[in-house]
C-alpha positions in Angstrom: -22.4 -6.3 -5.3 -19.8 -8.7 -4.0 -19.3 -9.3 -0.3 -16.2 -8.1 1.6 -15.0 -11.7 1.8 -15.4 -12.1 -2.0 -13.5 -8.9 -2.7 -10.7 -10.0 -0.3 -10.4 -13.3 -2.3 -10.4 -11.2 -5.5 -7.6 -9.0 -4.2 -5.6 -12.1 -3.0 -5.9 -13.6 -6.5 -4.6 -10.4 -8.1 -1.5 -10.8 -6.0 -1.0 -14.4 -6.9 -1.6 -13.9 -10.7 1.4 -14.0 -13.1 0.8 -10.4 -14.0 2.2 -7.9 -11.5 -0.5 -5.9 -9.6 0.0 -2.1 -9.9 -1.9 0.2 -7.5 -1.6 3.9 -7.9 -2.6 5.2 -4.5 -5.5 7.4 -3.8 -6.4 9.8 -1.0 -10.0 11.0 -1.4 -13.2 10.2 -3.3 -12.4 12.1 -6.4 -8.9 10.6 -6.8 -10.4 7.1 -6.1 -13.0 7.6 -8.8 -10.4 8.8 -11.3 -8.1 5.9 -10.7 -10.9 3.3 -10.5 -12.4 4.3 -13.8 -9.1 4.4 -15.6 -8.8 1.3 -17.9 -6.5 -1.4 -16.4 -7.2 -0.6 -12.7 -8.2 -3.7 -10.8 -7.8 -2.6 -7.2 -7.4 0.6 -5.2 -4.9 1.3 -2.4 -5.1 4.3 -0.1 -2.0 6.3 1.0 -1.9 7.3 4.6 0.6 10.2 4.0 -1.7 11.6 1.3 -4.9 11.3 3.4 -3.2 13.0 6.4 -1.9 15.8 4.1 -5.3 16.3 2.6 -6.8 16.9 6.1 -3.9 19.0 7.3 -1.9 16.5 9.4 1.7 15.4 9.3 2.4 11.7 8.4 3.1 9.2 11.2 -0.3 8.7 12.9 -0.8 12.3 13.7 -4.2 12.2 12.1 -6.8 10.8 14.4 -7.8 7.3 13.5 -11.4 8.2 13.2 -10.6 10.8 10.5 -8.4 8.3 8.7 -11.0 5.6 8.7 -13.7 8.1 7.7 -11.8 8.9 4.5 -11.0 5.2 3.9 -14.7 4.4 4.3 -15.7 7.1 1.8 -13.2 5.6 -0.7 -14.5 2.1 -0.3 -18.1 3.4 -0.8 -17.0 5.1 -4.0 -16.0 1.9 -5.9 -16.9 -1.7 -6.4 -13.2 -2.6 -6.7 -11.3 -4.2 -3.8 -9.7 -1.6 -1.6 -6.5 -2.0 0.5 -5.7 0.7 3.1 -2.5 2.0 4.4 -3.0 2.1 8.2 0.5 3.0 9.2 1.5 1.0 12.3 -2.1 0.3 13.4 -2.6 3.3 15.8 -1.6 1.3 18.9 -4.0 -1.5 18.2 -3.3 -3.1 14.9 -5.8 -5.9 15.1 -8.5 -3.6 16.4 -7.8 -1.1 13.7 -8.0 -3.8 11.0 -11.3 -5.0 12.5 -12.7 -1.5 12.2 -11.4 -1.2 8.6 -13.0 -4.5 7.6 -16.3 -3.3 9.0 -16.0 -0.5 6.3 -15.4 -3.0 3.6 -11.6 -2.8 3.4 -10.1 -6.1 2.2 -6.3 -5.5 2.7 -4.0 -3.3 4.6 -0.4 -2.1 5.0 0.9 -2.3 8.6 4.4 -1.1 9.4 6.7 -3.0 11.7 8.8 0.2 12.4 11.6 -2.3 13.2 10.0 -3.3 16.5 11.3 -6.4 18.2 10.5 -9.3 15.8 8.4 -11.2 18.3 6.2 -8.1 18.7 5.9 -7.5 15.0 5.0 -11.1 14.2 2.5 -11.1 17.1 0.8 -8.2 15.4 0.6 -10.1 12.1 -0.9 -13.2 13.9 -3.4 -11.0 15.7 -4.5 -9.2 12.5 -5.0 -12.3 10.5 -6.9 -13.9 13.4 -9.1 -10.8 13.6 -9.8 -10.9 9.9 -10.7 -14.6 10.0 -13.0 -13.9 13.0 -14.7 -11.2 10.9 -15.3 -13.7 8.1 -12.5 -12.5 5.8 -9.9 -15.2 5.9 -8.3 -14.0 2.6 -7.7 -10.5 4.0 -4.5 -9.3 2.2 -2.2 -8.1 4.9 0.7 -6.4 3.2 3.0 -6.8 6.2 5.5 -4.0 5.9 9.1 -4.1 7.1 10.9 -0.8 7.4 14.3 -2.5 7.2 15.5 -0.3 4.3 13.7 2.9 5.3 15.3 2.8 8.8 18.6 1.4 7.7 20.7 4.5 8.5 24.3 3.9 7.6 24.3 0.1 8.3 25.8 -2.1 5.6 23.4 -2.9 2.8 23.9 -6.6 3.1 22.9 -6.5 6.8 19.8 -4.5 6.0 18.8 -7.0 3.3 19.4 -9.9 5.8 17.0 -8.2 8.2 14.4 -7.8 5.5 14.7 -11.5 4.6 14.4 -12.6 8.2 11.5 -10.3 9.1 9.6 -11.0 5.9 9.9 -14.8 6.3 8.6 -14.4 9.9 5.6 -12.4 8.8 4.7 -15.0 6.1 5.0 -17.7 8.7 2.7 -15.7 10.9 0.0 -15.7 8.2 0.6 -12.6 6.1 0.1 -13.4 2.4 2.4 -10.6 1.2 5.4 -8.7 2.6 6.0 -5.0 1.7 9.6 -3.8 1.5 9.6 -0.1 0.7 12.7 1.6 -0.5 14.8 1.9 -3.6 15.7 -1.7 -4.2 18.2 -3.0 -6.7 17.4 -5.9 -9.1 19.6 -8.2 -7.1 18.0 -7.2 -3.8 14.5 -7.9 -5.3 15.7 -11.3 -6.6 17.0 -12.2 -3.2 13.8 -11.2 -1.5 11.7 -13.1 -3.9 13.9 -16.2 -3.5 13.5 -15.9 0.3 9.7 -15.3 0.4 8.5 -17.2 -2.7 7.0 -16.2 -6.0 4.4 -13.4 -5.8 4.9 -12.7 -2.1 6.9 -9.5 -2.3 5.4 -6.0 -2.6 7.5 -3.0 -3.6 7.0 0.7 -4.0 7.6 2.6 -7.2 10.1 5.4 -6.6 12.4 7.4 -9.0 15.0 4.9 -10.2 13.0 1.7 -9.4 13.6 -1.4 -11.4 11.1 -1.3 -14.4 7.8 -3.0 -13.9 8.3 -5.6 -16.6 11.5 -6.7 -15.0 9.9 -6.8 -11.5 7.2 -9.0 -13.0 9.8 -11.3 -14.4 11.5 -11.5 -11.0 8.3 -12.6 -9.3 7.1 -9.4 -7.5 3.4 -9.5 -6.6 2.6 -5.9 -6.4 3.9 -2.4 -6.9 2.3 0.7 -5.2 3.2 4.3 -5.4 2.5 5.7 -1.9 2.4 9.5 -1.7 4.0 9.9 -5.2 0.6 9.8 -6.9 -0.5 12.8 -4.9 2.8 14.5 -5.5 2.2 14.0 -9.3 -1.2 15.6 -9.0 0.1 18.5 -6.9 3.0 19.1 -9.3 0.5 19.4 -12.2 -1.5 21.9 -10.1 1.6 23.9 -9.2 2.6 24.0 -12.9 -0.8 25.4 -13.8 -0.4 28.1 -11.2 3.0 29.0 -12.5 1.6 29.1 -16.1 -1.3 31.4 -15.0 1.1 33.7 -13.1 3.2 33.9 -16.2 0.3 34.9 -18.4 -0.6 31.5 -19.7 -3.7 29.4 -19.1 -5.0 25.8 -19.0 -2.9 23.2 -20.8 -4.0 21.5 -24.0 -5.7 18.2 -23.6 -7.2 18.9 -20.2 -9.6 16.2 -19.1 -12.9 16.6 -17.2 -12.4 13.9 -14.6 -15.0 14.8 -11.9 
């Protein structure tokens, strides 16, 4: 069994490799086991929205931190793969929350900037990386998230991209190894962000209409995750089964026993 520090180094290496890292997000133990045992999976990522929904909470830090970390810890314990956790904005104490997550074996995390003043956001990045180093995990993979596109409103797209460039560069300078820019990004926007951050420093999210994975790899993207969309896919399959049963049908052909 590898140590937390070793798994962090493994996860960092996966981000730096020429092959793009894809992580289909999980939300409980059974989803973690299914994803972890699917050939090609090299790391796991939790989805805060999906964990909150599983336990009956709205997204946006409405779920108590103890409950979030309890589920994250169960996921970590269910696999030998490196696990990165979506911890929203850090629940009021980003560095302290990361410290608790590391104690559970988490080796990476998403932390949202929520477009806070840049000095505050970069201060959080510095504090998180210092806490990780103090915990003996210097290669902790902070996926420092900027919400520039998600909170853009009706601002000109070029201005939003400029914000993402500025904030991402600042997060990298503050010690984050990767910057997460969620949103539906064009190929040109991805290319601009990679040029600004450096090769294998940008993390994106897969959404309907996203630039295809092979092209993102060519452009130098480090990682693509899927947030709550993986849970949506699972629940869509469940709803379709219910609709089929109500219509007089039954289980679909090819059903797999996965638990």
